[in-house]
N, C-alpha and C positions, 0 to 999 in steps of 0.2 A: 886189576888194570884201571888206571885212572880214567874217569869219564870226562869228556870234553863238553862243556856247556857254553853256548853262545851268550855272552853277557849283553844285557840290554843297555843301550846308550842312555846317558842321563837325560832327564826331562828337559826339553828346551822351553824356557819361560820367557815370555815377551810381555812388556807393558806398552800399550799403544793407545793414543787417542784416535778416534775414527768417526768422522762425520757420517760416513755411509752407514756403518753399523748402528750408530746412535739414532739416525733418522729412521732406519728400518724398524728398530726396536720400539721407538716412540710411536710410530705410526700404528704398529700392531697393538700396542698397549692402549691407545686412545679409546677404542670402543668398549674395552673391558675394564677401564680404570675403576669403576664403581664396584667391581667384584673383589677388590683387594683393599681391605681396611689398612690405612697407614701409608698408602702411596703418596708421593709428593703432591701438595695441594695445587701446584701449578697444573699438573697433569689432570687432576680431578676437575679443576676449574675449566680447563679447555674442553674436556669431555662434556661438561654440563652446558657449555655455550654452543656446542655444535648443533646445527639444525638436524632434526630427526632423520631426514632423508640422507644427509651427508654422513651422519654417524652410521647409518645402516649400510651405506656404500663402502665406507672404510672397513667395517666388519666383514662384508662380503668378499672384497677383493684381497684382503690380507689374511683372513683367518678361516676361509671356508673349507679348504681341503682337509687339513689335519687338526684344526682347532688350535687355540692359543697362538704360539709363535712359529708353528711348523712351516708355514708358507714362506715367511720372511727369512727363516733359518735356511730353507732350501735356496731362496734367492741369493742370500749371502754366500752360501757354499759355491754356487755357480759363478758369482762375481769374483771371488777370491781365488778360485782354483788355478787360474792362469796368471793373475796379476799380482800375486803375493800380497803385500800389505794393502790395507783398505784404502780406498780413494779418499783424498784429503779435501776435496771441494765438491759442492753439489754438481758443478759442471762436469767434473770427472766422473762422478757417479752416474749422471744422466747420460753421458756419452757411452759409458760401458753398458748400461742398460739398453741403450739404443742399438747396440751391436748384437743383442740377442734377438733371435727370431721368434715368431709365434710358436713354432714347434718347440723351441727352448722353453717357453713359458708353459706349454702343455706338459712337458717332461718335468718341469719344476713342480707343477700341481700334482702329478702322480707321485713324485718323490715325497712331497709333503704328506700325502695320504699314507704312504708307507711309514714315514717317520711317526705319524700320529696313530697308527693302527695298534689296537690291543693285541696281545699275544694270541696267536691262533686265528686271527682275522684273515679274511680272504685278501690275497694280494690283488690290488686294483688292476695290475697288469693282466690278470687272468679273467677279468670281467668280459662278457660278450660285448661287442662294440655298440649294440643298440642303445639308444638313449634311455629306454625304460629301465634297463639293467643298471646303467650308471646312476640314474636318478634314484632308484630304489636303494642302491648301495650308499649314496650320499645321505639320503633321508634317514638311514639307520645309524649314521655316524655323527650327524650334525645336530647341535642343540639350539643354535641362535640364528641361523639363516635358513632360507627355503632351499630344499634339496633340488627343486627344479631350476632355480636360478643358478645354483652352483654347477649343476650339470651343463647348463648352457655355456658357462664360462670355460669349462674344461673341454667341451666338445667344439667350441668356437674360440680357439686360443687367441686369434687376432683381437677379439673383443676383450678377452682377459688382459692381454698386454696393454691395449689402449686404456682400459679403465684403471688398471693398476698404476700406470704412469701418470694418468690424470690425478689420481688420489695423491701420489707421492709429490707431484708438482704443487698441488694445492697445500698440502701439509707443510711443505718447506716454505713456500712463499708467503703464506698467510698465518702460519702458526709457529713453526719451529725455528726459523732462521734467527730471529732476535733472541730466543731462549738459548740457542746453541752459542751465539756470540757472547752472551752473558756468562755462560758456564765454561767456555773454552779455557780461560785462564786457570780456573780451578782444576780442570781435567789435566792440563799440561803440567801444572804444579804437582799434582798427584803422581803422574807418570814419572816425573823427575825424581820425586822422593823415593818411590818404590824401586826404581832402577839402581839407586844407591845402596839399598839394603842387601844384607846377606841372609837369605831365607833358607829354611830347611829344604833339602832335596825331596822330602816326602810331601806329596801333593796335598794330603789332608791337612798337614801342619801349615804349609804355604797358604792354602785356601783360608784357614782360620786367621792367619796373620794379616792377610790383605783385606778380607771381608768382615772379619769379626763374627763369622758364622761357622757352625760345624757343617762339614760336607754332607749334603743329603744322601740318603742311602742309594737312590737310583743312580747317582753319579759314582759312588764308591764301587758299585758292582762292575763298572767298566774301566777301572783304573789300569788294569793290565793292558788295555789297548792304547793307552794314552802315550803319545810321543811329544806333543807340543801343547802348551797352555798359553793362551793369549788373554791377558786381563785388560779390559777396556773400561775406563771410568765413565760414569754417567752421573746426572744430577737428580734424576726423577724417580728412583726406585724405592726410596724410603728404606725400610728394613729388609727389603727383598734382594735377591740376586737373580740373574737370568743367565741362561746358557744357550749357546749355539754349538751344535756338534757337527763336525765334518770329518768322518773317518777317525784318524788318530789325533786330530786337532780339536781341542775344546776351547771355545771362547767364553769367558766369564765376564759378565757385566757387574760392576760393583758401584756402590754409592760413594762418589769421591768427596761429597760434602762431609760425611762422617769420618772417612778415612784420613782426611787432612788434620783431624784432631791429634793424630799420632805425633805431630811435630811439636806439640805443646807439653808442658810439664804435667805429669800424671795422666798423660793422654790415653795410655792403654787401659787404665781403670775406667776412665770416663767413657771411652769408646765402647767398652763391653757393657757398662752399666746403663748407658743412655737408652738403647733400643728396648731393653728389658723393662726399665722403669716407665718408658713412654707407653709400652704395650699394656702395662698395668693401670695406667692413668685413665681408666674408663669404668663407669659403674657396672656395665653389663659384663665386662671381662672379669671384674672382681667377683661378681656373682657366679660366673662360670667356675672360677678357681675354688670358691666355697663348695660348689656342688661336687667337685672332683676330689675333695679332700679324702673321702672314705674309699672310693672305688672308681675305676674307669667307667666311662659312659660313652655310648655312641651318640652321634649328632642329634638324632631325632628325640632321644631322651632329654637332651638339654633343651631342645626346642619346646617340648611339652612342659618341662619344669619351669621355664622362664616365660612362656607364653608369647614369645616373639616369633617372627617369620623365619622360615628355614634359610632364605638367602642372607638375612641379617646375621643369624648365628654362624653361618658358614664363613662370612667375611671376618667375624671376630676370631673364629678358630684358626683361620689361615694366618692372621697376623700373629696370634699367640704361638703357633707352631714356628713361624718364621723367626720370631724373637727368641725361640728356645725355651719358652715357658711350658710348652706341652709336647708330649710325645704322641704320635699317632700310630695306631696298629690296625691295618686292614684285616677283616675277617668276614667271610661269607657275604661279600658285597657291601658291608658296612665299615665305617671307620670308627675305631674306639680311641678315646682321648684320655690321657692321664698326665698329671704333672711330671715334668722332667726334674727328677730329684737332684741331679747334678747341677743344673742351672740354679735351682733354688738354694742349694748349699753354697754355691759360689756367690750368689747374690747376698746372702746373709753375711758371709765372710767379708766381702768387699764393703758392704755398708758399715760393718763394724770397724773397718780400717779408716773410714771417713770421719768417724767421730773422735 
């Protein structure tokens, strides 16, 4: 007897510019720009110019619950859930944020904690309501901000809402507005270009064509849940990509500066070679590659061999992994690094074609 199987609908792919999503992403990246080697110099320069108190405040109100981008990811999910496409002006974004209540912000904070929780961690919704339990939980999860301050914001969501909006207002009016205006034509041009292309229906191939990067494993594991993919251009990610996830919708931020090279002669070759060669153009990173010729090594081994600080080596390794030069394998709480042989073979082949 024939078996009836419900066919999955084709993946819906969107290319959109979004002031709201770019502002949220940029604000969250500001306090951690120095942790990622190769990020756009504008972003790193802005971070260096921020007063210490302001940088600390931005880190607290954008990244405290789940680390990295989890809080702004949860904010974006709440904003877009009812309104569809992202807001196209700061006034639109501000008005929509103003419609959220303090309770909404508290729920966003809890959601960010869930998104950033490691497998098997306590669900924050199951915590006893007393402050000491919340503070202890946050202190065990956070690396860069004080658990007591974070607990205050979650337990007093009116304060969280006020301070988050103040930070967003400041970043827009004093930092990001002129940068966004400068980048907007590039982003629109990138979106127009990609909408005209006929890309593979397979997401991993689509992702490679748009970003020039192989899809990270943590995203590949959830492709069966994906129904919509939104690609949003930005100007300040350097060789990296960023993701916001909301159920079956995945938003991918990609660097539109490099993607626009596709419109030029031999652009595909240049687009793939440039981030790899740029990642190699550093004495420390070349030394790391020499160390890894014979065997894989974990990060602390590399630190001891080169005599540099752990944060410095970590930044170099992140850039090399992002550029495809290294593979990383977690084991026993450590990360082991080895050359990505496919990338190196492709690099040698492409360089041979340029001569």
